[in-house]
Structures are given as C-alpha cells and as structure tokens.
C-alpha positions in Angstrom: 0.2 0.2 -0.1 2.8 2.1 -0.5 2.6 5.1 -2.0 5.5 5.1 -4.2 4.5 1.3 -5.1 0.4 2.6 -6.5 -1.1 2.6 -3.2 -2.8 5.4 -1.5 -1.0 7.6 1.1 -4.1 7.6 3.2 -4.4 3.5 4.1 -0.5 3.3 4.0 -0.2 5.7 6.5 -3.8 4.4 9.1 -1.1 1.0 8.5 1.9 2.4 9.3 0.1 4.2 12.8 -1.5 0.7 13.5 2.0 -1.9 13.5 3.6 1.3 15.8 0.8 0.4 18.0 0.4 -3.2 17.4 5.0 -3.4 18.4 4.5 -1.0 20.6 3.8 -3.1 24.2 2.3 -0.5 26.4 0.6 0.8 23.5 -1.0 -1.7 22.2 -2.8 -2.6 25.7 -4.3 0.9 26.0 -5.9 -0.2 22.7 -6.7 -2.8 23.6 -8.7 -1.3 27.0 -10.6 1.4 25.0 -11.6 -1.7 22.9 -13.2 -3.5 24.7 -15.2 -0.7 26.6 -16.0 0.2 23.5 -17.8 -3.3 22.5 -19.0 -3.3 26.2 -20.8 0.0 25.2 -22.3 -1.6 22.1 -23.8 -4.2 23.9 -25.4 -2.1 26.7 -27.0 0.0 23.4 -28.1 -3.8 21.8 -29.3 -5.3 25.2 -32.6 -4.1 26.9 -32.6 -1.8 29.6 -33.2 -3.7 33.5 -36.1 -1.4 33.6 -37.6 -2.3 30.6 -40.1 -5.2 30.0 -39.6 -8.2 27.3 -43.0 -6.5 25.7 -41.2 -3.2 25.4 -37.9 -4.3 23.7 -40.1 -7.3 21.3 -42.2 -3.9 20.4 -38.7 -1.8 19.7 -36.9 -4.5 17.6 -39.7 -6.5 15.6 -37.2 -6.1 12.4 -34.1 -8.0 14.6 -33.0 -11.6 15.4 -33.5 -10.0 19.5 -30.1 -12.3 19.8 -27.5 -11.7 17.2 -29.5 -8.2 15.8 -29.3 -10.1 12.7 -32.3 -8.2 10.3 -35.5 -10.0 9.0 -37.9 -9.3 6.8 -40.4 -11.2 8.5 -41.9 -8.3 9.9 -44.7 -9.4 12.5 -45.6 -12.4 10.9 -43.6 -14.9 12.0 -43.9 -18.9 12.3 -43.5 -20.6 16.5 -41.3 -22.2 14.2 -39.1 -19.9 12.8 -35.4 -19.2 13.9 -33.1 -16.6 13.0 -30.7 -17.6 9.8 -28.1 -16.3 11.4 -27.4 -17.7 14.8 -30.9 -19.8 15.0 -31.8 -18.2 17.8 -36.1 -18.4 17.8 -38.0 -15.4 16.5 -41.5 -16.5 17.6 -42.3 -13.6 20.6 -43.0 -15.3 23.6 -46.0 -14.5 25.2 -46.5 -13.9 29.2 -49.3 -15.9 30.9 -50.9 -15.0 33.7 -53.7 -17.9 34.9 -54.9 -16.0 38.1 -55.0 -18.2 41.3 -56.1 -17.0 44.6 -52.7 -17.9 46.7 -51.1 -19.6 44.5 -48.6 -18.5 42.4 -49.5 -17.0 38.9 -47.9 -20.6 37.1 -47.3 -23.2 38.6 -43.5 -24.0 38.3 -42.6 -27.6 37.8 -39.0 -28.7 38.8 -36.4 -30.1 36.2 -33.2 -30.1 36.1 -32.5 -29.8 32.7 -29.1 -29.4 31.1 -28.6 -26.5 29.0 -26.5 -24.6 27.0 -26.1 -20.6 26.6 -24.4 -18.1 24.4 -24.1 -14.2 25.2 -23.0 -13.2 22.8 -23.1 -13.7 18.7 -20.4 -15.8 17.7 -19.4 -17.6 19.9 -17.2 -20.3 19.5 -18.2 -22.6 22.1 -21.4 -22.2 24.2 -21.6 -21.9 28.2 -22.9 -24.9 30.2 -26.1 -25.0 33.1 -28.9 -26.5 34.7 -32.6 -25.8 34.7 -33.9 -25.5 38.4 -36.6 -24.3 37.9 -39.5 -23.2 34.6 -43.1 -22.2 34.0 -44.2 -20.4 30.3 -42.8 -17.4 31.5 -39.4 -17.6 32.4 -36.8 -20.1 34.0 -34.0 -20.7 36.7 -30.6 -22.2 35.8 -27.3 -22.6 37.8 -24.4 -21.6 35.9 -20.9 -21.1 36.7 -20.5 -17.4 35.4 -21.9 -14.7 36.7 -24.3 -13.1 33.8 -25.5 -9.7 33.6 -29.1 -8.3 34.7 -30.7 -7.1 31.6 -28.5 -9.3 29.6 -29.8 -11.2 27.0 -28.1 -14.7 26.0 -29.4 -17.4 23.4 -31.0 -20.6 25.8 -30.5 -23.9 23.7 -32.1 -27.5 25.7 -33.5 -30.6 24.8 -37.1 -29.4 25.0 -37.0 -26.0 24.0 -35.0 -22.8 22.7 -35.7 -19.0 22.8 -33.7 -15.9 23.8 -34.1 -15.0 27.1 -32.7 -11.4 29.6 -31.2 -11.7 32.9 -33.8 -10.2 35.1 -31.6 -11.7 38.6 -28.9 -14.2 40.0 -27.9 -14.6 43.7 -24.3 -16.4 44.3 -24.8 -19.8 45.4 -21.4 -21.5 46.6 -21.7 -25.4 46.3 -18.3 -26.9 47.9 -15.5 -25.0 46.9 -17.5 -23.9 43.4 -19.2 -20.5 43.2 -22.1 -20.5 40.7 -25.0 -18.2 40.5 -28.6 -19.1 40.4 -29.5 -17.0 37.3 -33.8 -15.7 36.4 -34.2 -15.6 33.2 -37.8 -14.0 31.0 -38.2 -15.3 27.8 -38.5 -13.2 25.2 -39.4 -15.1 22.6 -39.2 -19.2 22.4 -39.6 -22.1 20.4 -40.6 -25.7 21.8 -38.9 -28.8 20.4 -42.4 -30.6 20.6 -45.5 -28.4 20.1 -47.6 -31.1 22.9 -46.4 -33.4 26.0 -43.3 -30.8 26.5 -44.1 -30.0 30.3 -47.8 -29.3 30.7 -50.4 -29.6 28.4 -53.9 -28.0 28.3 -57.0 -28.5 26.7 -60.6 -26.3 26.7 
C-alpha cells in the first residue's frame, strides 16, 4: 500500500500507525483496553435495560433477531418454528402467561433439572453450560458457573426448547469450593421442540 508502489497515502498512513501501536506493548495494551470499553458500550446499547419490559423490548425490535441483531423481513408475521438465519435463535415472541388463582403462584412451576447450553454473544465459538433449576411458561432459573448481568440477553438451547431470554435476577450460590450463580431468566422469544407434552398440556 506504499504510495510509491501505487498505494493510497491515507491507507498507508493508517497501516503505519497500526504497526506502531502493535509493536509497542504499552500502546497495544491501551488500545485493547479502549476497544473492550467500546465493545461493552455497544453490547449495552443492543440489550434491553433492566427497567425495560420484555414486551417493550419486543415492540422496539420486531424487525431484528433479538439475540444477534440480524435484520429479517418477516415483520410481525412469524411462525412458532421460525429461526434466525444467522444464529438459529427462535424469532417467535413469547407471550406472558397470567393464569391467576387465589393464594397460588400465577404459573405453577415444575422443578426439573435439564442440561442447557447458552450463548452470551454472537458469534461465540462454543456455548456455556448449565442446568435448569426451575421452569415455567414465562421463564426459567438456571445454575451456571459464571456471573451474568441484569438485563443481559442470552440465547438458550436445551432438550425441550430454544429461547432468547433476558436476565432478571441472579444470586451467588457456592457449592463446595466452587462458586455458581442461580440466574432467573424471562423468555423473550420461545420455540418448543415438541408442541404437545413438553412439560404442560392444556385442553379446553
């Protein structure tokens, strides 16, 4: 890219500047630190805030995959089995279930321990692993080995369902000498692998 060899002067100057930074350990460390800050700000901008409800997040982002942010042309007409062409996350929006019964929880939760895998970003070379501790039609609780952030959006894959969910709470839970986190997730999008008999069936 040298100008004497037919290259562009501005591009050559950028290459020289990049080379100088990469060859200087102090300058490179400073650049890496600034890059990490920029990437963190971008992730926070893409994720819903802790105060934003899943419904508001869905309404504001219905033209994009709610995990990897890839744009799609399906608008609001999305079938339950529709997946993102980029990250394979479900696009079908989860509906908030509110079956009210006096003196009972709104949704009867069924304790099951299912192995799950989850992604915190895209692309990600390999998923993190965890186990469900509790699950309902509105969300799940998983036990994982790393801390997540409130409001963070994750992609969940498991034996019975796939979901894009957001972290609503977490609590440290030591097990022996290891530290784990019990993370509460609210479904944003949801796709059951089987439409009947997954963990609840209703007939009217």
